[in-house]
Each structure stands twice: as structure tokens, then as C-alpha cells.
TITOR-50134 format. One record per residue (C-alpha): x, y, z; residue in three letters. Coordinates in steps of 0.5 Angstrom, whole numbers, padded with zeros to 4 digits, always signed. Layout:
N
XYZALA/...
***
This chain:
480
-0001+0000+0000MET/+0002+0007-0001ALA/+0003+0011+0005GLY/+0002+0019+0006GLU/+0006+0021+0011GLY/+0007+0029+0012GLY/+0015+0027+0013LEU/+0016+0029+0005LEU/+0012+0032-0001PRO/+0009+0028-0006ARG/+0009+0029-0013SER/+0009+0025-0020ALA/+0015+0021-0022PRO/+0015+0025-0028GLY/+0013+0031-0025ASP/+0021+0031-0022SER/+0025+0029-0027GLY/+0025+0021-0026VAL/+0021+0016-0031SER/+0016+0011-0028SER/+0020+0006-0033ARG/+0026+0006-0030ALA/+0023+0005-0023VAL/+0018-0001-0026GLY/+0025-0003-0028ALA/+0029-0003-0021LEU/+0022-0007-0019LEU/+0023-0013-0025ASP/+0030-0014-0022ARG/+0029-0014-0015LEU/+0024-0019-0017GLU/+0029-0023-0022GLU/+0034-0023-0016LEU/+0028-0027-0011SER/+0030-0020-0007VAL/+0024-0021-0002GLU/+0023-0013+0000CYS/+0019-0010+0005HIS/+0018-0002+0003SER/+0021+0003-0002ILE/+0022+0010-0003MET/+0025+0013-0009VAL/+0026+0021-0007VAL/+0027+0026-0012ARG/+0029+0034-0012GLY/+0027+0033-0004GLY/+0019+0030-0007HIS/+0018+0022-0006VAL/+0016+0021-0013VAL/+0015+0013-0013ALA/+0014+0009-0006GLU/+0010+0002-0004GLY/+0010-0003+0002TRP/+0010-0011+0000TRP/+0003-0013+0004ALA/+0004-0015+0011PRO/+0009-0009+0011TYR/+0006-0002+0011ASP/+0008+0006+0011ALA/+0006+0006+0019GLU/+0011+0001+0021ARG/+0018+0002+0024PRO/+0023-0004+0020HIS/+0029-0005+0024LEU/+0035-0002+0021LEU/+0040-0006+0023TYR/+0047-0003+0022SER/+0044+0003+0019LEU/+0044+0005+0026THR/+0050+0006+0025LYS/+0050+0012+0020SER/+0044+0014+0026PHE/+0051+0015+0031THR/+0056+0018+0028ALA/+0050+0024+0026ILE/+0049+0025+0033ALA/+0057+0025+0034VAL/+0057+0031+0028GLY/+0052+0034+0033ILE/+0057+0034+0039VAL/+0063+0036+0035ILE/+0059+0041+0033GLY/+0056+0044+0040ASP/+0064+0044+0042GLY/+0064+0038+0047LEU/+0068+0034+0043LEU/+0073+0033+0038SER/+0076+0028+0032LEU/+0082+0027+0036ASP/+0079+0026+0043ASP/+0083+0020+0046ARG/+0078+0014+0048VAL/+0081+0013+0055VAL/+0081+0021+0056ASP/+0073+0020+0054LEU/+0071+0015+0058LEU/+0076+0014+0064PRO/+0073+0009+0068ASP/+0072+0004+0062HIS/+0079+0003+0062VAL/+0084-0004+0063PRO/+0088-0005+0067ALA/+0093-0007+0062ASP/+0091-0002+0056ILE/+0096-0003+0051SER/+0099+0004+0049GLU/+0096+0003+0042GLN/+0089+0003+0045GLY/+0091+0009+0049ARG/+0093+0013+0043ARG/+0085+0010+0039LEU/+0082+0016+0038THR/+0074+0019+0036VAL/+0077+0019+0029HIS/+0079+0012+0029HIS/+0073+0009+0032LEU/+0069+0013+0026LEU/+0073+0011+0022SER/+0074+0004+0024MET/+0080+0004+0023THR/+0083+0002+0031THR/+0087-0004+0027GLY/+0082-0010+0029HIS/+0083-0015+0025ARG/+0076-0016+0025ASP/+0069-0015+0027ASP/+0072-0016+0036SER/+0065-0016+0038LEU/+0064-0023+0040THR/+0071-0023+0043GLU/+0070-0016+0047ALA/+0064-0020+0050TRP/+0067-0026+0052GLU/+0073-0021+0055LEU/+0068-0016+0059GLU/+0062-0019+0059PRO/+0060-0014+0063GLY/+0063-0008+0060ASP/+0063-0008+0052LEU/+0068-0002+0052VAL/+0073-0006+0056LYS/+0073-0012+0053GLY/+0074-0006+0046PHE/+0080-0004+0049LEU/+0084-0011+0051ARG/+0082-0014+0045VAL/+0089-0014+0041PRO/+0090-0010+0036PHE/+0095-0013+0030PRO/+0095-0007+0026TYR/+0097+0000+0027PRO/+0091+0005+0029GLU/+0088+0009+0022GLY/+0092+0005+0016THR/+0087-0001+0016ARG/+0080-0001+0015HIS/+0075-0008+0019ALA/+0068-0007+0020TYR/+0067-0008+0028ASP/+0061-0006+0031ASN/+0065-0005+0037SER/+0066+0002+0035THR/+0060+0005+0035THR/+0058+0002+0042PHE/+0063+0006+0044VAL/+0061+0012+0041LEU/+0054+0012+0044ALA/+0057+0012+0050ARG/+0062+0018+0048ILE/+0056+0021+0046VAL/+0052+0020+0053GLU/+0058+0022+0057ARG/+0059+0028+0055VAL/+0051+0030+0054THR/+0049+0027+0060GLY/+0044+0024+0057ILE/+0042+0017+0053GLY/+0044+0017+0045LEU/+0036+0016+0044PRO/+0034+0022+0048GLU/+0040+0026+0045PHE/+0038+0024+0038VAL/+0030+0025+0039ASP/+0031+0032+0042GLU/+0037+0035+0037ARG/+0034+0030+0030LEU/+0027+0026+0030PHE/+0023+0032+0034LYS/+0025+0037+0030PRO/+0024+0034+0024MET/+0017+0032+0026GLY/+0020+0024+0027ILE/+0016+0022+0033ASP/+0016+0014+0033HIS/+0023+0011+0033ALA/+0024+0006+0037VAL/+0031+0003+0040TRP/+0033-0005+0042ASP/+0038-0004+0048ARG/+0043-0009+0051VAL/+0041-0012+0058ALA/+0044-0006+0062SER/+0039-0002+0058GLY/+0043+0003+0054ALA/+0042+0004+0047ALA/+0045-0002+0042PHE/+0048+0004+0038GLY/+0051+0001+0032PHE/+0044-0003+0032HIS/+0038-0003+0033GLY/+0034+0003+0031LEU/+0027+0002+0028HIS/+0024+0007+0024LEU/+0019+0008+0019LYS/+0021+0008+0011THR/+0019+0015+0011GLU/+0023+0018+0016ALA/+0029+0014+0013VAL/+0028+0017+0007ALA/+0028+0024+0011ALA/+0035+0023+0014PHE/+0037+0021+0006GLY/+0034+0028+0005GLU/+0037+0031+0010LEU/+0044+0028+0008LEU/+0043+0031+0002LEU/+0041+0038+0004ARG/+0048+0038+0009LYS/+0045+0038+0015GLY/+0039+0043+0013ARG/+0032+0042+0015TRP/+0027+0048+0013GLY/+0029+0053+0016ASN/+0034+0050+0021GLN/+0041+0048+0021GLN/+0040+0041+0026LEU/+0047+0038+0023VAL/+0053+0042+0022PRO/+0055+0042+0014ARG/+0062+0041+0015GLU/+0060+0035+0019TRP/+0056+0032+0014VAL/+0060+0034+0008GLU/+0066+0031+0013LEU/+0062+0024+0015ALA/+0060+0022+0008THR/+0067+0023+0004ARG/+0073+0017+0004ARG/+0077+0016+0010HIS/+0080+0010+0009ILE/+0080+0004+0004GLU/+0076-0003+0004THR/+0077-0010+0003LEU/+0073-0015+0004PRO/+0074-0018+0010PRO/+0080-0024+0010GLU/+0073-0030+0012ASP/+0068-0027+0007ALA/+0066-0031+0001ALA/+0067-0031-0006ALA/+0061-0026-0006ASP/+0063-0020-0003TRP/+0065-0018-0009GLU/+0060-0019-0013SER/+0059-0011-0011ASN/+0063-0006-0012PRO/+0059-0001-0008ASP/+0062-0003-0001PHE/+0070-0003-0005LEU/+0070+0004-0006CYS/+0072+0006+0001GLY/+0069+0008+0008TYR/+0067+0015+0011GLY/+0065+0016+0018TYR/+0060+0010+0019GLN/+0057+0011+0012PHE/+0060+0006+0006TRP/+0062+0011-0001ILE/+0059+0007-0008GLY/+0061+0009-0014ARG/+0055+0014-0014HIS/+0055+0018-0007GLY/+0054+0013-0001TYR/+0050+0010+0003HIS/+0048+0007+0011GLY/+0048-0001+0010ASN/+0043-0005+0015GLY/+0044-0013+0015ALA/+0039-0017+0011PHE/+0037-0011+0006GLY/+0036-0005+0010GLN/+0038+0002+0005HIS/+0040+0009+0004CYS/+0042+0011-0001VAL/+0044+0018-0002VAL/+0047+0020-0010VAL/+0048+0028-0009PRO/+0049+0028-0016SER/+0043+0027-0018HIS/+0039+0030-0013ASP/+0036+0023-0011LEU/+0035+0017-0005VAL/+0033+0011-0005VAL/+0031+0008+0001VAL/+0029-0001+0001VAL/+0027-0004+0007THR/+0028-0012+0005SER/+0030-0019+0008ALA/+0035-0022+0004VAL/+0042-0025+0005ASP/+0049-0022+0006GLN/+0052-0019-0001GLY/+0045-0016-0005THR/+0045-0013-0011ALA/+0044-0006-0009LEU/+0045-0001-0009PRO/+0049-0004-0016GLY/+0041-0005-0019ALA/+0039+0003-0017ILE/+0045+0005-0021TRP/+0043+0000-0027GLU/+0036+0001-0027CYS/+0034+0008-0024LEU/+0040+0013-0026LEU/+0039+0012-0033PRO/+0031+0014-0032GLY/+0033+0020-0029ILE/+0032+0027-0033ASP/+0028+0023-0039GLN/+0021+0024-0040ALA/+0015+0022-0038ALA/+0008+0020-0040SER/+0002+0021-0035PRO/+0000+0014-0038GLN/+0007+0011-0035ASP/+0006+0014-0027ASP/-0001+0011-0027GLU/+0001+0005-0029MET/+0008+0005-0024LEU/+0002+0008-0019ALA/-0002+0002-0020ASP/+0003-0003-0019ARG/+0006+0000-0013LEU/-0001+0000-0010GLN/-0001-0008-0010GLN/+0005-0009-0007LEU/+0005-0016-0003SER/+0008-0022-0001LEU/+0004-0029-0002LYS/+0001-0031+0004PRO/+0001-0038+0004VAL/-0003-0043+0000PRO/-0008-0048+0004GLY/-0015-0048+0007THR/-0018-0047+0014ALA/-0022-0053+0015GLU/-0025-0049+0020PRO/-0027-0056+0025ALA/-0019-0059+0026ARG/-0014-0057+0031SER/-0008-0060+0031ALA/-0003-0062+0038LYS/+0005-0063+0036ALA/+0011-0063+0039THR/+0016-0058+0037LEU/+0023-0062+0034ASP/+0029-0056+0035ALA/+0034-0061+0032SER/+0034-0056+0026ALA/+0041-0050+0027GLU/+0036-0044+0026ASP/+0030-0046+0031SER/+0025-0041+0033ALA/+0023-0045+0038LEU/+0027-0049+0045PRO/+0026-0057+0044ASP/+0020-0060+0046GLY/+0015-0054+0047THR/+0008-0056+0046LEU/+0005-0053+0039VAL/-0003-0053+0040VAL/-0006-0050+0034VAL/-0015-0049+0035ASP/-0020-0046+0029PRO/-0023-0039+0031VAL/-0027-0034+0027ASP/-0025-0036+0020GLY/-0017-0036+0022GLY/-0014-0040+0028TRP/-0010-0039+0036LEU/-0004-0042+0035VAL/-0001-0043+0043ARG/+0007-0044+0044CYS/+0007-0048+0050GLY/+0008-0043+0056THR/+0012-0037+0052LEU/+0006-0033+0048PHE/+0000-0035+0044THR/-0001-0031+0036VAL/-0007-0031+0032GLU/-0006-0034+0025VAL/-0011-0032+0019GLY/-0013-0035+0013HIS/-0013-0032+0007GLY/-0011-0025+0011GLU/-0006-0024+0016TRP/-0008-0023+0023ARG/-0005-0019+0028GLU/-0002-0019+0035SER/+0002-0018+0041SER/+0003-0023+0045PRO/+0009-0020+0049LEU/+0010-0013+0046GLY/+0012-0012+0040ARG/+0007-0015+0033PRO/+0007-0021+0029VAL/+0003-0022+0023VAL/+0001-0028+0021ALA/-0002-0032+0015ASP/-0003-0040+0014GLY/-0007-0046+0012GLY/-0008-0053+0012TRP/-0004-0057+0007GLN/-0006-0064+0006GLY/-0005-0067+0014ASN/+0000-0062+0015THR/-0001-0055+0017PHE/+0004-0049+0015VAL/+0004-0041+0018ALA/+0008-0036+0016GLU/+0009-0031+0023LEU/+0011-0025+0021TYR/+0016-0021+0026VAL/+0012-0015+0022ILE/+0017-0009+0025THR/+0023-0014+0023SER/+0026-0017+0017PRO/+0025-0024+0020HIS/+0019-0029+0020ARG/+0018-0036+0022VAL/+0015-0041+0019ARG/+0012-0045+0023LEU/+0009-0053+0020VAL/+0006-0057+0024VAL/+0005-0065+0022ASP/-0002-0067+0024ALA/+0000-0075+0024ASP/+0006-0075+0027ALA/+0005-0071+0032GLY/+0012-0067+0031THR/+0012-0059+0029ALA/+0018-0055+0026MET/+0018-0047+0027ALA/+0025-0044+0022ARG/+0027-0037+0021TRP/+0027-0035+0013ASN/+0034-0031+0017MET/+0037-0032+0024VAL/+0036-0026+0027PRO/+0044-0023+0029LEU/+0041-0022+0036THR/+0040-0030+0037GLY/+0034-0034+0035PRO/+0029-0035+0041ARG/+0023-0032+0037LEU/+0020-0030+0044GLU/+0026-0025+0045LEU/+0024-0021+0039HIS/+0017-0021+0040LEU/+0019-0017+0047GLN/+0019-0009+0047SER/+0024-0007+0048PRO/+0029-0012+0046LEU/+0034-0012+0051MET/+0040-0017+0050THR/+0047-0019+0051ARG/+0051-0014+0044PRO/+0052-0021+0041ASP/+0050-0018+0034VAL/+0056-0021+0029ALA/
***
């Protein structure tokens, strides 16, 4: 369905110099690549020219951004620097002295805000897991204890811990939490009032992950960057900081343990800024499983996509190949109307099957699959009700499942949207954790009395489904 948000004005694609056929070609390419899209928004010249959500996702749903969160944290750092409370040369050990390990190395003592922002601290790869293992109660201290095989400032390694440390620095120098600071200085002035932040067990926001925003809010963020930090008549972010954060500071190389297909998308090999990837055209914030905010200043263009795909997705490459050739090309009102109709009808495929309203089932869950969403032995009960089903997962939670429609419930705080059907003697349901890229396929074999619950892609914060239905999500910082 199309949105009617109020953050950005709307116009027909042709009125803003965008070919509707080019947008359609991009949609076609994503389908060809089997990209499970949840939303798309194209902004040209400050106007939304194309927007769509694949049901059951919709315009009013905040969506988990994963590491796209990092770009927001970097902008918060820039605001703090603009306030004179911080500088790029400030050392971590001076800013967070109570988190400095007794055996800190000399290199650890030299690390600065610049090294954190550019992810050039000298770690070989992501330090998050090792840092947590070294210091379960203090990730900053653990980060400073992880060995540095490379000199600081010489090599980029994508490292979640660096952004966690930046978030704690923002909080230390401002005296308030990162979510509260971003709300006050960025979101409220922009008219964004729905942000949700996942948190570690202590209650602190991850900073490197966990921000949930609606698609239009992400597009507005991209437009803010395109305008060099200006929103309306307010300079919310120092212009110099936007320019600095979105330019190349270090070259990027595939991780040493990366799969062979890492180089299939060269837009991750064009360099790294301050928590932004530099691309062949412009720059982008990126989150796991296909969360993208692409900014192309040369074409006055912002493109946002939320989705559920494996790493190594073809974005933003597909944008260059499909959409850019249609910029400043002739368009017709008929093309615009056809695109608008297509965008209105976007939908993920519902589960096929029959209703069988008199049939129920009980089964014991088999968690032998490594991506199981529920514990082994969970009793799963399927009972028909009101043209759908109630599915009880032991004592953990109960969800509503629709037939021929998506039905919503919030058993533990966050919504889950589900549909299902009987396929012979097997009940199948898709449980969408609708504020995230993730869903669980529940399969109940009524004859065998067994069930399986498997993720489309296991969330980076762990496989237990009940954890991801809680609001706010609070867990150890084990995002890999």
C-alpha cells in the first residue's frame, strides 16, 4: 500500500524528472534477483516520487534497520562535535576513563574518535564477540582489550564495537541517552515521533544496531544528508560534518573470511567514511538483510529499501543499472499511473492451503534444525477460531493466524502478523515479526505429532522467537 506521510511532499515521477519505467525496471530487477522487499521509496528533488510496501508490511510500520543505525549514531557524534563537546582527536581513554582496562596497550591508549568513526582502530575484523567474551559486563573495556594486529588508522575492519563505544561517548559528554539525544536534536525537529531503539541488557541502546523507523523517516534522513544537514529553516547538523562523514576516509577490502561473492557488489569496496559506505555513485547507510538508505547528490536522489535478503544483495548496484538511466528522461502520465497502480498492489505471497474450520492439532516441536525459533519439546497447539487459528506455543506465547488474510496480535509487546492454511495433513503458517526483516515458518505434521519452526533468516541477536516479540528487545550485544 502507498503511504501518505507528512515528512516529505509528493509528486508524480514525471514531474520530478524520474522515468516511471525506470522505477518499474528496478522493481523487475529485484523480483528477478528474488529480493524479498518490504518497502521502497524514491525521492527526487525533495519529493517522494514512488513509494510502496509489500503487504503485510505497510507505511505505518517502523522497520528494524540493523547497521543502518550506525549512520544515525555518526550524525549524533557530528552534532556533539558541532556543540563543542567533543573533537575527532579526543582519545577514548580520556572520554571513558572508568572503562579503561588495567592492562591496556599503548595502541589502545592512542585510539581516538576518528579511529572509531572510520573503523580504523587496528582490529583484524569485528571485535564484538571477543570483546563480549573478555568483558561480559563492559563491552567498552572488552573492546580495548582485544589485540590490535594493525597500526591504528591504517586499515578498515568493519567493527560493531566501535559504534557501541561512540554511543557511550555521546551519552557521557551530553549527559543523556543516545535515543533521547537523537530525539531532541534530530527526530523531533524533523517531525519523527515513532523511533524505537533496541537495547543491551543494561538498558543502553546498541548504537550500532537496533533502531526501528518508518520508511519515510529513513528517506527524510537521506534527504537531510542531501541538504547538508538542513531541514526547512534549521541547520540540524553542521554542514561541514555531513560533508566530512560522507566522504572516503579509508579504503575497504573484503573481510579475510568473506565468501567469494563479496566482490559481486563493488559498492562496498569503494571506501568508508564515518559510518557510511562510499559507493560508485554517492554514499549509503546499510543494514543487515537488505536495509538501505542510498544518497546520490549528483542526481538529487535518495532511495530507501527495506527487505529480507542474504548478505551480498545487488543493491545499490541495481539502482545504478535500472534507475539512474531514467533520471531526467521523458515520462508520460500513463506511465506514472501504471507505476502507481503497481505500487498499490505490492504483496508478499500468502500461505496456500485450506481453512478446515473444524480441525485442530497438537504437536511437539523438533528443534534439531540450527535455525529453530522455538525450544525443543515445545507443545504446539493449533485451534480453529473465527475463520483462522489460535496457535499456542507452550507457555511462551499465543498468536493469531489468519486464513486468506494476515491477522495481527501482540502476545509479548511487539506485533506478529500471521497467515496460514492446511496442506493435506500439515498445517503451515508464516509468522512475520513485522517490525523486522524476519519471519518464522511453522509446520505442524498432524499425523506424526511433530512440528518445526524455522526462521527465513536467523536474527543476529539470536534465534529465540519470544525474545524478538518483546518490546523493547533487550539482550547481550551479540550481533555479529
